[in-house]
C-alpha positions as CSV (number, residue, x, y, z in Angstrom):
1,M,141.6,226.7,78.7
2,L,144.7,224.3,79.7
3,V,142.6,222.2,80.9
4,N,140.2,221.9,79.0
5,S,143.4,221.2,75.8
6,L,144.5,219.0,78.6
7,A,141.1,216.9,78.8
8,S,140.7,216.5,75.1
9,A,141.0,212.8,74.6
10,G,143.8,211.5,74.0
11,A,146.2,214.4,73.2
12,D,149.5,214.8,73.6
13,A,150.1,217.1,76.4
14,G,152.5,218.5,75.2
15,I,151.1,219.9,71.9
16,S,147.6,220.3,74.5
17,L,149.9,222.9,77.2
18,C,150.9,224.5,73.1
19,Q,148.2,225.1,72.7
20,G,146.5,225.9,75.4
21,F,149.1,228.5,76.0
22,L,148.1,230.1,72.0
23,D,144.4,230.0,72.8
24,V,145.3,232.6,76.2
25,D,147.3,235.0,73.9
26,A,144.7,234.9,70.9
27,N,141.9,234.9,73.9
28,L,144.2,238.3,75.6
29,G,144.8,240.1,72.0
30,T,140.7,240.3,71.8
31,S,140.5,241.4,76.0
32,R,140.4,244.8,77.2
33,I,143.3,244.5,78.9
34,D,146.2,246.8,76.9
35,C,148.6,244.3,75.6
36,E,151.2,246.5,73.2
37,F,154.1,246.4,75.3
38,S,153.0,243.9,78.5
39,G,154.5,240.9,79.5
40,S,153.7,238.2,80.8
41,T,155.3,234.5,82.1
42,A,153.3,231.2,83.1
43,T,155.3,228.6,84.0
44,V,153.0,224.9,83.9
45,A,154.0,220.8,85.0
46,Y,151.5,217.9,84.3
47,L,151.8,214.8,85.6
48,K,150.5,211.8,83.7
49,G,151.7,208.7,84.9
50,K,154.9,208.2,84.9
51,T,155.6,211.1,82.5
52,L,156.0,214.6,83.0
53,T,155.3,217.4,80.4
54,T,156.4,220.7,80.6
55,A,155.8,223.7,79.3
56,W,156.4,227.9,80.1
57,V,156.5,230.9,78.7
58,G,158.1,235.2,78.9
59,D,160.7,234.7,81.6
60,S,159.7,232.2,83.7
61,R,161.9,229.2,85.5
62,G,161.0,225.8,87.0
63,V,163.2,223.2,88.9
64,M,161.6,220.0,90.3
65,A,163.6,218.6,93.2
66,V,164.9,214.6,93.5
67,Q,166.5,212.1,95.4
68,G,166.8,209.2,94.1
69,P,167.4,206.4,96.6
70,G,171.0,206.2,98.1
71,D,171.4,210.3,97.5
72,V,172.1,212.1,100.8
73,A,170.3,215.4,99.8
74,P,167.5,215.8,97.3
75,R,169.2,217.9,93.6
76,A,167.4,220.6,91.5
77,V,166.1,219.6,87.8
78,D,165.5,222.9,85.4
79,L,162.7,222.2,83.9
80,T,162.7,225.0,82.0
81,V,165.3,226.9,79.7
82,D,165.4,231.4,80.4
83,H,163.8,233.3,77.7
84,K,166.0,236.5,78.2
85,P,165.2,238.6,75.7
86,M,169.1,240.2,75.6
87,D,169.4,236.6,74.5
88,P,170.3,237.0,71.3
89,V,168.7,234.2,69.9
90,E,165.4,234.4,72.0
91,R,165.5,238.8,70.6
92,D,166.2,238.0,66.7
93,R,162.7,235.8,67.5
94,I,160.7,238.2,70.0
95,V,161.9,241.2,66.7
96,K,161.1,237.9,64.1
97,S,157.1,238.2,66.0
98,N,156.6,242.3,65.5
99,G,157.8,242.2,69.5
100,R,160.5,244.5,70.1
101,V,163.2,244.6,72.5
102,E,164.6,247.7,74.7
């Protein structure tokens, strides 16, 4: 589904990844999988030319190693922000979406 979203001619990668995640979520909701108290995580990095687009769902993390021409060693660069359910903003988002945090 994500590949199909990204394959759309002239599609914005960020919008396409978001739509792909929503499509997966909708399909899970109509599947035989009991999703009532389940969760999932995913991190996707899409590189097109010199543009890197990242998208993530749930408590997943993406980190990239970057080493510039004068750097002695690579350094870690966060590509995502953690979705921690105990974070007040994340907790509110979950509750407003009819989810629950225990």
